[in-house]
N, C-alpha and C positions, 0 to 999 in steps of 0.2 A: 653758855650756861645750860646745864641740864634742867629740864622742867621740874625735876624733883629736888634740886638743890635750893637751899636757902641762900640769901645773898652773902651771909657769913661764910658758908661753905664755898661758894663761888670765888669770893675774894681770897680765901685761904688757898684754894687750888692754884689760882694765878700767881699769888705771892710765892708759893712753894716752887712753882716752875721757874720763876725769876731767880729764886735763891739757888736752885740747882744749876741754872746757867751761870750764875756768878761764881759758884763753887768750881765750875769747869773752866773758868777764866774768861767768860763772856758776860761782863757786868751789864745789868739791865737798869735803866734809870727809873725813878719813881714815876716820871711822866709817861714812860712807856707802859709801866704796869697799870697805871690808871687808865690809859687809852685802851689797853687790852680788856680790862674789867668792863669799861663802858661799852666797848664795841661788841662784846660777847653776851650782853644782857638780853633777856627776852624782851619782846615788844611791849610788854606791860610797863616797862620802865622808860618808855620813850619820852614821857614828860620830864622825868628827872634828868635824862640825858641832855635835853634842851636847856633845862634850868642850870645844869652844871656848867654849860658853856658861858653863862652869864656871871658865874662866881668869880670874884677877884682872884687872879692867878696866884697871889700870895696865900690865899686860903684854900687853894686846890691841893690838898694833901691826901695821901691814902687814908689816913685816919678820918678826916673830914668826909671823904667820899663814902667810906664804909658806914659811918654814922648816918649820913643822909640816906643811903640805900636801905639801912635797917629801918629807919623811920618810914620810908616810902613803902617798904614791904609790909610793915605793920598796918599802915593806912589802907593799902590795897586789900590786905586780908580782912580787915574790919569791914570795909565796904562790900566785899564779896560775901561775907557772912550775913550782912543785912539784906543783900539782894536774894540770897538763898532762903532766908527766913521769910521774906515777902512772897517768894514763889511758893513755898510750902503752904503758907497761910492761904494764899489765893486758891491753890489746888484743893486744899482741904475744904474750903468754903464751897467750892463748886461741887465737890463730891457729896457734901452734906445736903445741898439743895437738890441734887439728883435723887438722893435717898428719900427725901421728904416727898418728892413727886412720884415716887415708886418706879423710877427708871433704873 
């Protein structure tokens, strides 16, 4: 997965490659597609990868995987935004204190 890709883009790329292989006479199973998607995710999705192993095999579908990846990406982005906001607030507060002290 490219660091700039969203999970939707990543899943689409893997599915497009699988379709191209199928069109060339080399069918690719959904299980293989899901394994490739999971194996090529960035490390920030390691928790989801572990959780996916515990999902009932009947519920392990490409659509379900993509849905879970989108939710996880949104959750990670939201927590990253909060962390960035806290960093900016802390740095701004320190700079304000230094200005008050004339430094």
